[in-house]
N, C-alpha and C positions, 0 to 999 in steps of 0.2 A: 591700422594701416588705412590711413587715408590720404587720401588727395583729392584737392578742390576742382570746382569742373563745376556750369551749368547746371546741370543734373544732375544728382547724384545718387547710384545705386547702391544699396546694403550687400552684404555676402557675411556667410554664415559659415564658418569651415573648422575644421578636427584639427588644430596647427599640434594639441596635447591632450592627448588620452588617457589620464588621470588626471584627478582634480582632489585635494585635500583643503577640507573645510574646517576653520578655526573653530575651538568650543566657544559659544557665544553665554557673555553673562550679562544683566539687568548693568552690573557697574563698568564693564570692560565699554570701551570704544568700536565702532564698527570696525570689523577688519575684512580685507577682503578671503577672499582662496585664492588657493595659491596654485597655479596647474604645472603640474609635471612629464615629463615622458614624452619629450619632443617628435613630432613625426613627420619628418622632412615629407612624404606622399600630400599627407596634410597641405605642408607649408606650398608645398606644389601647387595645390589644388587651387589656393589662396594667390598663389602669382597669377596662373590659369585664369581668373577673373579679370587681374589687373592687365594681361596682356592684350584680352581678349579688347578693355576698351579703349587700351594702346591704339587695339589695329584699327576699331574703330574711329579714332579723333583722327588716324593719318587719313582717311578714308573720305573721300573729299565728295561721293554718292552716297552717304549715309550720315545724314544729321550734317546735314553741312551747317556753318557759322553757329554751331552746336559742340560744346565740350562736353563730355563726360566724366565725372569725376566717381570715385568710389568709398564706401568705409565700409573695412572686412571684420568680424568680431571673430575670434576664438572661441566654440563654444566649449571648450574642453575635455570635452564627452562627459559634461554631465548636464541633466536637463534644467537646474535652475539657471546656468552660465547659458545658455544659450537664449533659453526665455527673457532671461535680463536682458541678453544682448538687444535682440527681440524688437523688444518694448526701448531702449534706448534709440535702434534706429528709425524707428517710425516716428516718436514722442520726441527726439532731440534734446533730448535730458544732458546730453555731452555742454561742452562748452566748445567743440568744433562748430559747431550749427548755432547759428544768429538770424532770426527772424529779422522783418522788418518790422518799426516802431509801431505801422499801425496793422500788425500783421497777415497785410498780405503780401503773398508770395506761395511760390511751391513749399510744399511740405520737405522734413528736413532727409527724405528719402523716398523717389518716384514708386520704387521698388525692390525687392530685397531678392536675393538667389540664396537657397539654402531653403529649410539644412538639411544635415544626409539622412541623421534618423529619422526612422517615421513618427516616433514617439512626440522628436521632438517639434515637426513638422504639424502635427496635428496640435498643441499645444501653441503654437502659436498662432498655427491658422483661426484657432480657436476665438481667439483673442482680436489678432487684427481683422479676421476675414469680418467684423462687424462693422470696419472703417472703409472696404474693401480695398485691404492693401495689397496689393500684387504678390506674390509671391511665388515664385519661379524654382521648383526643388530639382539638385540634380544627381540626388542618390533614394529618396524615401518613397517606397514600393509600394506600399501598405494597400489594398485595395478600398480602404475605407477612403480612402480621400481624395476617392472618382465620386462621392458626394456633395453634388450642388449643392442641396439646401444648408449643409452645413458649413462644409468648405467653400462657402460663391466666389472665391479672388485665388484660390489653388492653383494652381499651374505646376506642372511637369516633364520634363526633357527623359527622366525613363521611365519604363514602362510598368506599367501595372505588376502590381503580384498578383491580377489572376490572369492576366496572361504568363507570365512565368508559368503558372501553374501550370495550366494548358498546351504550356509548350513542353514543362516537364510528364505530361502526360502522352502527347505526342510521342518523347522519345523512350518511354515502357512501353508504347504501342510496340514503337518498329521492333525491340527486342526481345516481349515479347515475356517483360517482367511482366506479374501479375498479382506479387507477392513480395510485397515490401515493407519498410519501417522509414516512420516519417521523426524525425528529433527539430524543434523548433524555441526558441528563444521565447521568455517569456515578457513579452513588448507588445505593444499592439503589431508590430511588424510579425513575428511567429500565431500570433494568437489567430490572428485575421486569414494569414495563410493557412493557417491547421481547417479553420473551419471553412476557407473554399475549397482546399484540396479536398475534402471529404466529400464535401457537396459536386464538387464537380468528377471525381472519382464515380462517385455512384452513379453519377448521369449517362459519364461516357463509358461505362463497364468495361472500363478496362485492365480492373483488376481490385485488390483487397492493404488494407494495410496489419500488418502484422501487429503493430501497436505504434504509438501516437505517445511521445516521452517531449517533456518541455525539461527545458534547459534552465537549469536558476544562473541565475544573474553572481550571486556572492559560489563563494568556491567552496560548495558545502561535499568534503570528500565523498559523504556515504552517499548522497544523493546519486554521486557520478558513477562512484562502482556498482550503483545498483543498475543505471541504466545500460552502460555497457557490457554488464551482464547479462541482462537481456538480449544485447544485440548480438552476441556473443553465443547465447544457446540457442534463441532462434532460426527456426528452419529459411528465414529472407535472406537473402545473399545482396539486397538491393537494398540501401541504405542514404533515404534524402533528409539534407543538412539545410534548413533555412536559420544561417545561425552569423552573429558577425565573428570576426577575426581571433576576439576573445574570446568568446565562446568555443570556439572550433582549440584555440591553444589548450585552454580548462580540459575541453573532453579528448583531445590527442596524446596527454600527458597518462589519460587512464588506461585507455585503447593501448598505447606498450605497455602499459605495468602486465595490464591481463594479456598482451598477446593477442589481443582480437585480429586474426589475418582472414581473409578470402572474402573482402568484403567488397562492393561496390560500391563506390558513392559518388551521388551525384550531390552539388554543389548548386547554390543558389549564388544570383550574381556575386552577396555580398562579403562571399571566402573567398571567389572563384580563382581573381589572380592575388590572392595573398603569398607574398613572396615569405614570410617567416613563415610557413606550413610548407613550404618546399626543399623542405631539409634532405640527404640523405637518411638523417635518424627517420621522419617517419613518410619518406615515400616509399619503403616496404608497406608501408601499411597502406597509404594515398595514392598508391601508384594504379594507373587506370581512370584516373578521374573524371566524369565527365561531369561541365558544369556550363551551367545557364551564365555568358558573359555581357556586359555592358557592351554597347557599338564601339567596334574602334575605332578612334578616327586619328586624322593626323593634322598638324596644324604647324603649316608651314611659317620656318622666324623665330617662333617658339623656342628653342636652343639658343639661339644668338640673346632672344630676351631673358633667358636665365642665366648665363653666362657672364649678361653684363651685373647681375644683383653681385653690390659688392660695402660691408662697412661702411658707412660714415658716408652712405652716398643720401641719405634719406633726412629728410628734413622733420618729420614728427619723433620726437624718443621714443613712441610706441614702436614706431614700424623697424625703425634704429636698432629698436633692444629684439626686436625680431628678428634679423638680421644677423645682429647678431649669435643669439641661440640658435638661428640656422648654421653660422661660420663655425663656433665652438662645439657643436654636432659631428658638422662634415671632418673637420682638419681635429677633432678632437683636441683641442687644446681649447686655453678663458684668455681671456681677454684683462686687463690691465685694471683693474687690480686682481687677483685672483682671489681663490678660497683660500682659507689658511689652510698649512699644509701642500698645497696643488705642489708648489713647486720644489718642498722638499724632498716628495713622492714620483718625481724623475718628471711632473706634467711638462710642458712646454706652454708658451705666449704665443697669445694669436699676435699677427702684426697687421696682419690686414691686407699684405701683399698674396697670400698665400693662391694658387693656381688652380681654379674649378676644371680646368682642362686636364690636370694631372691626376686627379683624385678617383677611383672608381667608385660609383656609388648610384644607389637604383633611381636619386632623383634626377641624374639626367640621363636614364634608361627612356627614351621615346617614343621605347616600340610601341609599348603598350597603352597608350592612351584611350584609358575606357573614362573615368568617375568625370576625367580631364576636358574630353569631347562633349560629354552634359553639361557640363558648366558653360564652354563656350557657346553651345548652343542656347542655354539659358539667356546669357549677357545677348547675343544676337536678338532674340528672340526680346528683348526688351526695349532693343535700338530699335527694329522694325516697327514695333508697336508704334513708340517715340518718331518716328521717320512716317509713319501713316497720320498719324492726330498732327501732328504741324504741316503737309500737306492739303490739310481740308480746306475746302474752297468756302468762306462765310457762306451763311443763306442755303449751301448744301449740308450742311454738316445733319450727324447722327443725332444730336442732342434736339431739344428742347428747343422749338421754333426755329428747326434746321440750322441751331449754333452750332459752332465750331469749338473745340475746349483752347486753353489757351497757353502754354506756358507759366505763364505772370501767374495763374488763375485754376491752377489745373488738378482738376480732384482726384484723389486713387481711384475711386471707381472710373471713371473717364478712360482712362489708359490699361484699365480691364476690357473696355470696351474694347480697347482696340487687340490688346493680346488675345481677345478672344477669339478676331477674327484673321492673325497674322499666318501668312505664309510664304516662305523662302526655300534657296536650296543654298547650303552652306558648301563652301569651298572642294569640299573633300565628296559632295556629289548627297547628300543625303537631303531630303523633304523635310522641313521641319515648319507643322501644323497642327494644333488642338483640336478635339472633338471637342462636343459638347461637355463635357464630363473633364475637362482640362487636361483630357490625356494624348500625351504623343503620338502620333502612327510607331507602333511598336515593332520593336528590331531588337534581335539578340544573335550575337555568337553564339557558339556550341565550343566549348574546349573542351581539347584534352591532357591531362597529368601521363606526361611521356616519363619513362627515366631512363634514360641514353644508356649504351655499356661504357660510357665513361665514365658512367656515377654521374653526371650532371644528370639536370631537369631541367625540362623540355616544354611550356606550356602552348600543343600547338590546336590552333584554330582548324577543326572539324568539319565545320556545317553552320548553320544558322536558320531561322526562324524567327519570321518575320508575317507581318498582318499587310497583305496590300487595298486597297477600296476598289479593285475586282474579285481578286480572286480568293478572298479570303487567308485565313490561316495556313501558311506551307512551310513546311520543315525538308529542310535538306541535309542531309548527312553520308558523307564519303569514309565507306565504312575500313577501307582500307587505309586511311589513313589513322584510325584510332588502335592506339596502343592497349593493350589488355592485362591487367597485372594477373593475369591464370596460366594453367597448364596450356601450351599450344596454341597461345594468343589468343583465344578464344572466345568471346563473351559469354560470362554466366548464365545459368538456366535460375529462376529465381521463383516457383510455384508452389503451394499451399498442397497443391496435388496435382500430378503428371494429367496431359488432356485425354480426354476420356474419347478413346478413336472412333469411327464409324462402327452403328450397331452396337451403341448406346448411349443413356445418357446421362445426363450426371443428376444426384440426386444428393442436397446439400445432405450436409454431416451437422447433426443436432448440436445446437447450441455453437458453434462456428461461423467464421463469416463466409461470403457466399462461394468465395473461391477453391476452398480446402472440401471439397465434395469426394463421392464415390460414385463411381465407376456401373449401371449398374446396366446389364446385358438386355436390347427390348425383346418385346413378351414373340411370341410368338403372330407372324401376321403385319408384325411392324416393322420398320427397320429407321434406321439414322444416316445417310450418306454424309455429315458432316462432323467437322472434330468437333468435341463441346457443346454434342447439343442437349439442350433443356428438355426434348420431349422427343419421344418415339411417335413418327407418326403412319396410319395406317397403310396397306399400300390399297391400290383400288380393285375393285371387286372378282377382275379377272386376274388378279395377280397374289402372287405371295411373297415372304420373305426367303433371302437368300440362306445359304446354312451361317453366314455370317453378321447377319442381318443387315447388312448394307445397303442393299439395294433390292429392289421388287425385281420375281422374276414369273412370266407365266405359270398358272398353276398348271399343274398336268390333267390331263383330259382321261379323261377315264371313262370306257363302253366296254360294251362286248366283242371284241375284236375279231376279226377273222387271224390277227399275227398271235393271241394268246394262245397258250395251250387249251385253255376252257373251250374259247370257242373254235380251235382246230380240231378238237374232240367230239362238241357237237355239230359241227359243221361234216366231218366224215359223218358221224350219226348218222345225218338227217340223209344225204348221197345215198349211203349203205341201204337205207329205207327204203330210200327210191329206186336205188338198183334193186332190191330184194321184190318192192312190185311190182317191177318191169317185166323181171322175169318167174315170175309168178302168171302176170299176165300173161305171159309167151307163152310159158307151159300149158296155162286154160285155153287159150288160142291153139294151139296146135292137139288137145287134146278134150276140142270143142264137143267131138262128136260120143268121145265114150259116154258112157249112163253114165259115170259117177259127174262127170261136169254138168249132164243134160238133167241129172236128178236132183242137181242145187242151185238152180235156178240161174243157170247161165249167163242174161243177160245181166237179170242185179247185179252176180259176184259180179263180172267185168265192172259195172260202175262201182262196187263199191272201192276195187282196185285200184280203178283210178282216182276217188276220193281221198283212197289210205296214198296214194301217191302226192295228191297236192297236202295232205298233211304232213306229210313230210319235209315238204319243199314251201311251205308258206312256212315252218321254223325258220328257214333260211333270213327272212326280213326281222331280224326278231337280232340279226347277228350283225355288227357293219357299226359305221356312224348314224346317227338317229334322225332323220333327217322328215322332214312334216309326210312327201311321200308316200314312206314307210311304215311312219306313225299310223298316216291312215289307212294305209295298207294290208300292215301288221296281222291285227283286228279281227277288221273286216275278213278278211282271206284264211286268217282260222274260222272263227264261228263261222263262215258257209262251208268251208270245205266238212268241219268237222259235223257241222249237220246233215251233209249231204252225206256221209258216212253212217251215221246214225238212223238217217232216213232209210237207205236203204236196209240195213238190218231191223228194223222195226218193220218194215217191210215184208222183208223176208218170213220174220217168225210172224206176222201177221196170215203170210199164204204158206206156212210150214200147218196153220190151226185149222185155216180151211179146209186144206188138202183133208188131214182129219176129221174132218169134220163129216164132207164131200164122204169119206169113206164106208160112213155109217150110213144105215138105212132111212130112205127122206132124206139126206141131207146135200144133196146134189146140189141145191139151187144156192145154196152159197160159194161155188167158185165161180158163178157168173160176175159176184163182184169183186174178184180177185184176178180178171187177165190181166192181160201184157199192157195195155191201154192204162187201163186201171194202178196199175202199178207204177207204171211211169206218172202220170196224175199226182199220186201220192207223195211221190219223191219229192217232185216239182214244186208237188204245193207247201208241203212241208220246209224246202230251200229258200220256196221266195216270203216266209213268214221272216223268213233268218235274215236274208236282204234287205228285207223292209225296214225291220229293226236295224242293219248298220246301216241305213240309207239316212233313216232318222237321225242317228248316233251323229256322225259324219256331219249332219248339215248342222243341228241346233247347237254341238259342243264337238267341235273333233279335236280329236288325239291332237299334240303336234310334239314336236323336243320342247325340250327345257335342261336347262343348265343349274344344275341342282348343289347350291353349296353348303347346304346344311349337314348332308351326311360326313365333309370330310373338309375341315380346313385348307388342307396344300392342295385341295382337287375340284377338279369340276367333272362333277359326276353328269355326263349328256345320259338323258330320258328320254321317253315318250311320257308322256300323263295323260290319263285316259280323259280327258275333258271333261266327261259326265260317269260319277262315278254307275249310276243309277242306270245308265246306258249299256257299260261293261257288265255289272248286276246282272240286262235284263239278257244278256249275249250269253252270259254263261249256264244264267239259270233256262231260257229256248234250248239252250244242249245238253244242259241236266235233267231236263225233262224230259227228252227223250229219250234218252239214257237207262231211266228209271222205267218210262211205260216196256221199252226193248226187254229190260231186264227182268219185268214181271211175266208181260206174256210170255219169255222163253224160258222163266222159270214155272208157269202152269202147265208145258207143256215138254218139261224133260222127262215123264214116264212114257209119254209115247214109242209104238216100237223103233224100232230100228234100221229099220228104212228110212227116219225120220228123224232119228236123230244129228241131229245139224242143230236141233232145239238146243240138247245141252251144251256144244261149243260156243251159241250165241248168248245161253248163260253163262258159261263164264268167262267168255269176252266183255260180255256188261259188268261182271263183278270188277275184272281185272280193269276197267275202264273207270267207273265208279268209285273206286278205292285210290284210284291215283288223281280223280278232281277234287275229290275230297281230302286227300292229304296235301293240294295245292292249295287250296286259300289259305291257311295260316301259312304255310312256306312262301309264300307270295305276299301278304302282310307283310312279314317279318323280315325280309331279304331287302339290303340297301340295294340302288345304284342298280350296276350290271347285274349281281345275281338276282335279283327277281326279274329279269329274262332270262337268265341261266334255268331259273326253277319255272319258268314259264315254257320254257323250248322244253326241258326235260319231261318237264309233264305233257307233251304233245307228242314226244319221241315215247315216250314209255307206250302210251295208252294207245300211241297208232301201231306198235311194237307186239302191243296186248292184242290187237283187235285179228292184226295178221296173223301174229303166231297159232293164236285161237280157232283162227275164222280158217285158213290156207293153212297152215299147218300139215293136220291129218290128211288134208286134200291129196296134198301133193306127197305127202310119204306113201299112198297106196297109189296113187298117178306114176310115180318115177321111181320109187322101189319095191311096190308088191301090184304090180300092173294087172295078177292072177285077180285080185280082190276088184278089178275094173271092170266084173262085167253085171249084165243083167241077172247073172241067173247068181253069180255069188252076192250080189244085194238084197235078191229076193233070197237068194238059202239060209240067208242071217236069218229072217225073220220067219221064217217055214223051223228052221232050229228052235227058235225062242219058240 
């Protein structure tokens, strides 16, 4: 189809979708292939370019005094035909183009609008790009065409597949679909999409492919059956298809045959608006399909332009033939002479008087102009580039020497320069400009195939995805408008493995994609507070994992408390011992003048009772939450109290031996060394040594509270570390030394006469004392946490009770229950009787 003009623009469209190639022989004459299968939408796309050029010619503000013409070719859905047509447009082999005799003038066409298939555009651009012939495609989406080194003069008004892939990944993220299948065609369009999709999907972490299958170009029934069976048996409920209409028709025949339902289809822009698939037979399978669609536009006056199409109104035989084919297709008639047998079989003849307005056809349905809108923008892009070129001021041009291009000597590469910088807004309000790769500012509509209750099909716009210079890529979807072809009209769930709840982590299944995983509970002390956590994180030192492992909780704090049974028992025992000491002290004070009390060195007995009371009370410092002052005081008080106690016992033992020696002839001088002052001085001196040990220990390496997490992972054991083990050992060793010395002296005095028999009680008490503390050492070392404190408290109480009972029990018995024996005569009589 041709129209003359000052400047000619070429166009490539698919007006027929199949072609038959004749057999070639060396002896036969060359014959052209025949195109079959008239495509009225392809014809409407060709008419869109004619309409845009007609509108530009009537616009006095754009290209004034310059008329545009066109030369449109049918590629018949075949690469060889489309490629041949492109070369014809560029080289002017057709008789329609006549160069001037001196070969000066514009080339046959200044730019080409097309082609529709990516493979066709790649082949054409590979050749015409060598001559910088501008090509503006309206339907080729392969991301490979963005390679400026390979395709320096290629532009397009449809977004690249790279953006379409990212748009689909955003939809997958929106509905949490992480497990999907991908079907692509076996051509540049499909194979580049597959590569781009796998790369972007892995980079975004949005999911995994359950399968990736390539749809064959031919109708291979076994391959189609295998692919559909895989779709049927796969656990992926979402299927994305980057294919053309003819591929989908073949695929859906097998889908219907195997009755594969329950799939959520996501359509590429190539078949989102395919009316041939929106039939009652296919909607049970394709209902609810979400699709990426080319931006819809409105072309004012386009309907009137289409209604003016009429057979016989065109000068060109080719164009008149094309219109006649369109007329025959629309009205199902034939122009004279009709094919043989047409009239006999009931066919009607075309008169040319038929009215397009009285026939229902998709050709006049202008509510969904998508490829047409891209064609419209492509024509205007070339027109605005020409207009910018013609407005160039000599001396200020962009070329060598600041020159300008002229229409008479225009080179294609000069138009490419202006086309690269074109920027305009359509009457529909969309901005058109090209980036450095020749890609237009991308925008897609998101469509939903809705199956209405009355059986009709409606393709509803439910959102859009676009890229703006300032906000980047944006996805907008109105979920309330979406029809889901599932129960309860809700989106399906398509995951390889259910999400791992908080408290677990994902463990990838061996040999399977990363979306297929097991949920492993976090180990103790670790948590995951998010869904689908890759790793469990450790809780801080003072925290532990909750039972569900989804958050950290403060660790339980453990120490020997006053509120627990063990602490209560030890506290009660300590207070009981203190009370008994107080009672004994009262008894001894009340009976201080009796012979029994006076005979047992009452002053040391009183001091011993006070020290025992301090021993009982110091055990309370080991109970309760450890603090710095309690940690420092507990061992000092314990050490000094026990040294005071054992010192009193040691002095009492020494006094017994001195008295016994004084009763022998010539032994009276020994008593002068054990008078009251000497006894007090000895006790004070021995106690001062322990005080010095404690002071040195506290100053050099003081005990301090410590949070111990080694005993229990889920508990913090508050304890007092001794600071210096040597200091603690010296403290205990000094007590032990005094105790052993007291035991040895008392053991030597065990056979003295009965009036001096307190040595026996001292021997027995020291035996208990030493036994308790010898047993204490291994028990203390092997007891963790609060139990170490409990062992030490028990040792203090046991040894204190041992001393109290052994030393004061018999005396209290005589004083309180056998007062007749608490006389000097009774005491002395016992000795005489013996």
